[in-house]
N, C-alpha and C positions, 0 to 999 in steps of 0.2 A: 507643885510646878516650879517654884523658885529653886528648890533643891535640884531638880532635874536640869534646869538651865545652868545652875552653877557647876554641876558635874560636867555638862557638855562643854561649857566654856573652859573649865580646867583641863579637860582632855584635849581640847583644841590648842590650848597654850602649851601643854606637854608635847604634843605632836609638832607644834611650830618650833619649839626649842630643840627637839631631836633633829628636825629637818635642818635647822640653822647650824647646829653643831656639825652635822654630817653633810653639809651642802656641797663641799668640795668632792666628797666621795660620790654623792648622788649625781653631780654634774659629770664626773668622769665616767660613771657607769652608763649614764645616758649617752655620752659621746661614744663609748665602746659599742653599745647596742646599735647605734645609728651610723657607725663608722663607714659602713659599706653601702649606705643608701645611695641610689643612683644620682639623686639631685645634689649630693654633698661629697661624694667619694673623692673627686678630684681635689677639691679644696682641702678636705681632711688629710689627704696624703702629703700635702705640703705644709700642714699646720698641726702636727701630731702633739706638740707641746700643750695644746688646749685639751687634749683627751687624756694625757698621761703625765706622770711625774718624769722629769728629765734632768740630766746633768750636762753641763756644757763642756765641749772640747774647744779650746781657743786656738785660732790660727796664730802662728808665730813665725818670725823671721821673714826673709825675702820671698815673695811669691814666685813660684816657678811659672814662667810665662811661656805660653804656647805660641809658636809661629802659625801663620795662616796659609793654607794652600787649598782654597775652596774647590770642591768638585761637586758635580750633580749626582744624586742617587740614581741607581738603575731604575728604569721605569717598571720593571716586572721581574719576577723570579719564579722558578719552577718548584712545585712541591707536590709530591705524590701524584705525579702524572698530569698536573694541571698548571697552567700559567696564571699567576696571581698578580694583579696590579699593586704596586708598592703603596700608592696613595690609599687605596681601599684597605689594604692590610693595616697600615698605620692608624687609620680611622677606626677600623673594626676592633683593633686591639687597644683602643683608648690610650694611644701613645701620648705622653705628656712631654717627653724630651728624647732627643736622639743626637748622639755625638759620635763622630768617627775620628780617631787619631791615627794617622798614617805617617810613619817616619818622624814621630814626635811633633807633627804639625796637625792642626785642626783642618781636616778635609771636609767635614760637614758638621753643622751645629744648628739645631732648630728646636723651638719650644712650641707646645701645642695646648689646646683646650684652655687657653687663657692663663697658663702658667708662665713664670718668668725664670730667667737664668739664675736669679738669686734664691729661688725656692730651695729649701732644704727638704729633699724628697726621702720618704721612708724607704729603708733598705729591704724591709722584711728579711728573708733568709740570706740575702747577700752579706748580712752581718756575720754569718757563720764563717765566711772566708776571711774576714778581718780577724776573727777569733783564731782561726787556723794559723795565721801569720804570727799573732802574738804568742800562740802556743809554741810554734816552731822556734821562736826566739828563746824561750825557756828550755827547749830541747837542746838548742845550740849551746846554751850556757851550762849544760850538764845537770840541770835541775829536774828533768823529767826523763824517765825511761818508759817508752810506750809499751814495752812488754810486761810492765808491772800491772797489778790490778788496780782498779779504781780505789778499792778499800785501803790500799797501801798509802795513798795520798789523802784520802778522805775517810777517816775512821767512823765518821757519823753515818756512813753508808752501810754499816753493819746491819744485816737483816733485810736490806733492800735488794732490788733486782740488780743493782750496780756493783754490789760488794765485791764479787769475784770475777767481774768482767775485765778483760785486758783493756787498758787505755786505748790501744791500737784499734780494737773493735768498736769502741765508742766513737773514735775519730771517723771510722768507716761506716757509720750508721748500721752497725751489725751487732748491737748490744744485746738483742734478744729480749729487751724490756717491753712490757705490754704498754701500748700507747695508741690512742685514737687520734689521727691527724685530720679527720674529716671536718672541713670548715663549714660544711652545710648542716652539721649535726650540732644543735645548740648545746647538748650535753657532752660533747667530745672533750677529750683532755686538752686539746689545743684551745678550744673556746673557754673552758674552765680556767685555763692559764690566763687568758685575757681578762677575765673577771677578777682574778687575783691581782693583776696589775692595776685594775681600775679601783677596786674598793679596799685594797690592803691585803697583806699576806706576804709570805716568804716563798720565793721560787726555790731557794735552797732547800727549804723544808719539803716542798712538793716533790723534789727529786728523791728524797729518802722514803717516800711513801709508795713509789712505783715498784712493781713486782715483775718477776721473770715470766716470759711467755714461751720463749724458745731458746735453744742452745745458742750462745753467742758465737760470732765468727763463722757462721755457716750460710747466712743469707742477708741480702740487703733489705732493711726495713727502715723507712724514713721515720725517725723519732726525733722531733725537734729538740726535746729535752736533753738528748745526748750532748748537744752543744752547750747547754747550760752546765752540764757536768764537767766538760773539759774546761770551760771558763772558771768553774770553781777550783779546779786543779791549778790553773794558771794563777789565780788569786792566792791560793795557799802557798805555792812554792816561791812566788815573787814577793809576797807581803804587800802587794799593791792591788788596787781595784783595776778593773778593765778600763775604766775611764782614764785613770792615771797613766796606765801603760799605753793606751792609744795616744794620749797627749804627748807623752815622752818619746815613744818609739816611732810614731808615724806622723802625727800632726806637726811636731817640732822639726821633722826631718824633710817632708816631701814638698814644702813650699805651698801648702794648701792656701787657697785664697779666701776661704770663709770659715767661720766657726761651724761646728757641728754639735749635735746633741745626741745623747744616748738615753733612751727610756729606761727607767729603773722601777723596781718594786718598792713597796713602802719601807723596806729595810735599807734601801740605797744600793742594792745589788743590780748591776746592769742586766737588762733584758738581752742576754748574749746572743740568743738565737734569732733576733730579728728587729732590734730596736734602734738602729742607727738612723739618723736624719742628716743627709749630706747633699751638697749641691752636685749636679751632674758633672761639672768640671772636676770637682774633687774626687768623685768616684773614678773619673778617668785617670787622675794622678795615681790612685791606688792601683788601677789596672796597669799603668806603666811600670810600677814596682814589680808586679807579677811578670809582665812581659820581659823585664830585664833580670829575671831570676833572682830577685831580692836585692839587687844593687841599685843605689840611687846616688847620682853625682859622684861616682867613684867610691862610695862607702857601701859595704855589704851589710845591710840592715838585718836581713835574715838569710841564712845560708842557701846557696844554690842547691845543696843537697835536700834541704827541706822543701823548697819549691818544687823540685823534681819529684820528690816522693808524694807531695800533696796533690800533684796534678797527674798522677799515674795510678792506674788500677792495680792494687797489690795482690788481688786474688781473682781467680777466674770468674767468680760470680759478680765481680765489680767491673768487669771489662765492658767497654762499649762495643756494640755490634750494629749490624744493619737494623734500623728502627728501634734501637735500644741505647739509652744513655748509660754512661759509665760513671764511676765515682772514685775519688781519691780520698784525701783527708779534708772533708768539708768543701770540696771543690768538684764541680761536675765535668764530665767529658762528653762531647757530642757523639752522636752515632758514628761509628767507624772513624773515630778521631785520628787525625794525623799527629805525629809528635809535636808537642808545643801548642796544641789547640785545646782549650778548656774554657770554662765559664763559671761565673758566680751567678746565682739566680735567686730571686725572691718572688713570693706569691704575688698574684695580680700583675705580673709582667715586668719585673725589675731584672736587668741583666748587666753584667760586665763580661764581655766576650773578649778573649785574648787569642791571637794567632801569631805566634812568635816567628814562624817562617815568613809570613807576609808583613811583619812588623806593624801589626794593627791592633788597636783596642777600640771596641765599640761599646758605648753605654746606651742603654734604653731604659727609660722609666715609663711607667704606665699606671692606669687605674682600671685594669681590665677585669670586670666582674665575670666575664665569660671565659676566663683562662682555662677552665676545666671542660671546655666544649669538645665536640667530636674532632676538631681539627688538630688536637694535641699541640697546644700553644708553644711548648718548649721546642719541639722539633720543627714546627712551622717557622718559629723565629730564628732558629739556627740556620734553616735553609735561606732565609732572608739575609742573615749575616754573611753566609758563605757567598751569596751573590754579590754583596758589597765587596768582599775580599777579591773576587774574580774581576769585578769591574774597575777596581781601583789599582790594579796592577800596572 
């Protein structure tokens, strides 16, 4: 009996030591698994550093100040033949922040569900559009030819689904790589990636393990890991991390008012496809950079040619149509988009909408667990934004 007790105690001590050594990983994994729980999702989306490893992007220089010209939101908008109340829409979509910039002035700004102006809100896939701008800067510098293959820049992709894919097709979410983006499937690639972020592992290595499913450059298929690949190319040709480039090329330039953070894997590589944490106002400043075709305070940070290409459907299968979204280079086009109308979007309801003709930027942050419901949340939200544009003329 004493022997058995000693064995049990020894095992308990061993398990306790293992748990203690891996406590940070266990805590992060638990945070990831419970990240979208209804009772905590709003708080989690403003405190992602508690769930993941992050690196800081530090605000620098003089803050770009917005003037104020407050206006009321429209009371309702039309969507698919129905009139929807704006207040009901904002509540149903679990909106946490809404900001409208018209003619470089704050026309509307409000925060919801107990969140504050200072909150650093998770970008999810809006980060892809930041990566697109950083990528465009390297194209402008002559360091990337988008007609080259991924393998030309990343020899470690030999034998993977990316090796012979044109960089342009990766930018366009047309890589043909096999990938499951289903957030509701515990075993999907996108959820497996989340667990890699939580408990350790390399996202770079994960890209080399993906295989081809279809011919590249023929059809749009949303593969979030495509963005990690273009981020790897940016890192390779620049010799700098995405965090360093974002600091140097954007945060040091745009008069951001707050620090930001970027989620990383355990190797320190930025979670390029969705890991930025930024205040709503600073998302709006990035939107102004897009609105002004890459120019900021008289300095061309990224070429107008790149912004134009990134916000234009380059192939017929990428064009926007009635009830169909279009796609450029990591930036979306609304249905039947007019020239200069485009948006960045992240899962669970994150948006930076730009309308150059109306000189408007709209930022919306959310914690919308029902973003995949029958209403088609992206198109519903675009209808709401277009009503704002019409009412603020």
